C-alpha positions in Angstrom: 151.8 126.8 69.0 151.0 129.2 65.9 146.9 129.6 64.7 148.3 127.6 61.2 150.5 125.1 63.4 146.7 124.5 66.2 144.8 123.7 63.1 147.2 121.4 62.0 147.3 119.2 65.3 143.6 119.8 65.2 143.0 118.3 61.7 145.5 115.2 62.7 143.8 114.5 65.8 140.4 114.4 64.6 140.5 112.7 61.1 142.2 109.7 62.8 144.6 109.2 60.0 148.2 109.4 60.5 150.2 112.2 58.9 153.7 112.9 58.0 155.4 115.4 60.5 157.0 118.5 58.4 158.7 121.2 58.8 158.5 122.9 55.8 155.9 126.1 56.8 154.4 125.6 53.1 153.4 122.0 53.6 151.9 123.2 57.0 149.7 126.0 54.8 148.7 123.3 52.4 147.0 121.4 54.8 145.7 124.1 56.7 144.0 125.9 53.9 142.4 121.9 52.8 140.5 122.0 56.4 137.5 123.0 55.9 135.7 121.6 58.9 136.8 119.0 62.2 133.8 117.3 63.7 134.6 115.3 67.7 132.3 112.9 68.9 132.4 111.3 72.7 133.2 113.4 75.6 134.4 116.5 74.1 136.2 119.2 75.8 137.0 123.0 74.8 139.2 125.6 76.3 139.2 128.9 75.6 140.2 132.0 77.1 139.7 130.9 81.0 136.5 129.4 79.5 135.6 125.1 79.4 133.1 123.4 77.5 132.0 119.6 77.5 129.4 118.0 74.7 129.3 114.9 72.9 129.8 116.6 70.1 131.3 119.4 68.2 131.3 120.5 64.5 134.2 123.5 64.0 133.6 125.5 60.4 136.8 127.2 59.4 135.1 129.5 57.2 132.7 130.7 60.1 135.4 130.5 62.8 132.5 128.8 64.9 132.1 125.9 66.9 128.4 124.1 67.2 128.3 122.0 70.5 125.7 119.6 70.9 124.7 116.3 73.2 124.2 118.0 76.4 126.7 121.0 75.9 127.6 123.0 78.5 129.9 126.0 79.3 131.8 127.4 82.2 133.2 130.0 83.5 134.3 130.8 86.9 131.2 129.3 88.7 128.8 130.5 86.1 127.6 127.7 84.1 125.5 127.8 80.7 123.3 124.7 79.1 121.0 124.7 76.3 120.0 122.1 73.4 122.6 123.5 71.3 125.5 125.9 71.9 127.4 128.0 69.6 130.6 129.7 69.9 132.0 132.6 67.7 135.6 132.4 67.7 137.1 135.8 66.6 133.6 137.8 68.0 134.0 136.8 71.3 130.2 136.2 70.8 127.8 132.6 71.5 124.4 131.9 70.8 121.9 128.9 73.1 119.3 127.5 71.8 116.2 125.6 73.2 116.2 124.4 77.1 118.7 127.3 78.0 119.8 127.1 81.4 122.4 130.3 82.8 123.3 130.3 86.1 124.7 133.4 87.3 126.6 134.0 90.6 128.0 137.7 92.0 131.3 138.7 91.8 133.4 139.0 95.3 134.0 142.7 94.4 136.6 142.8 97.5 140.1 141.7 97.3 141.5 138.7 98.8 143.1 139.3 102.2 145.2 137.6 104.2 143.5 136.5 106.7 139.8 135.3 105.9 137.1 137.1 107.0 134.6 135.4 109.4 131.5 136.1 107.7 128.7 138.1 109.8 125.1 137.1 110.0 123.8 139.9 109.0 125.8 139.9 106.0 123.3 139.2 102.6 124.5 135.9 100.8 125.0 136.1 97.9 123.2 134.1 95.6 122.8 132.9 92.2 120.7 133.9 89.5 119.2 131.7 87.7 117.9 132.3 84.0 116.0 130.2 81.4 114.6 130.8 78.1 114.5 129.3 74.7 117.6 130.9 73.7 120.2 133.3 74.9 122.8 135.6 72.8 125.7 136.6 74.8 128.3 139.5 73.3 131.2 140.1 76.2 132.3 143.1 73.2 129.0 144.7 74.7 129.3 142.9 77.9 125.7 142.1 77.4 123.7 138.8 77.6 119.9 138.3 75.6 117.4 135.9 76.7 114.5 135.4 74.4 111.3 133.5 74.5 109.7 132.7 77.4 112.4 133.9 80.2 112.1 133.3 83.7 114.9 135.0 85.8 114.7 133.6 90.0 116.6 134.6 92.7 116.1 132.8 95.9 113.4 135.7 96.4 112.7 137.2 93.4 111.3 135.6 90.3 110.6 137.8 86.9 108.8 136.3 83.7 108.9 138.2 80.2 109.3 137.8 77.0 113.0 139.2 76.7 115.2 139.9 79.1 119.0 141.9 79.2 121.1 141.5 81.4 124.3 144.1 81.4 127.5 143.4 82.8 130.8 145.0 83.7 
């Protein structure tokens, strides 16, 4: 589905109005040009490039290519989870910001390639535990492979607690 068609479909889905289908690209383009904002409420779900998000409310701002999620917003990628009072996803920038009551759970990646026969865990092997980070704000920038936590940052693992005003997490 082209971006133009996707915006047309979103406009139809969220407007609650009947729109006549047309095969004219000019008419689709005219509809796309008129859509400036889309608001969704109640059981909002969003999927983008392997990331999933849920919230009570979402507002898509076309000019800024961003989606603002509020009302118990959560975003998942693999087993990792991000939540906060407000999550803003910048669609064209591969970047997101989380405001207030930030809570992030990061699981270590499995470095080994899966084998055909499952390996029995050894009692001497360390269990991979998640890193839990809380703060008042967070900015994640996938293009720089970093996450910045600010204001009342607490990083916890089963064997360690770190507190700071600002923490930057770099990842591969």
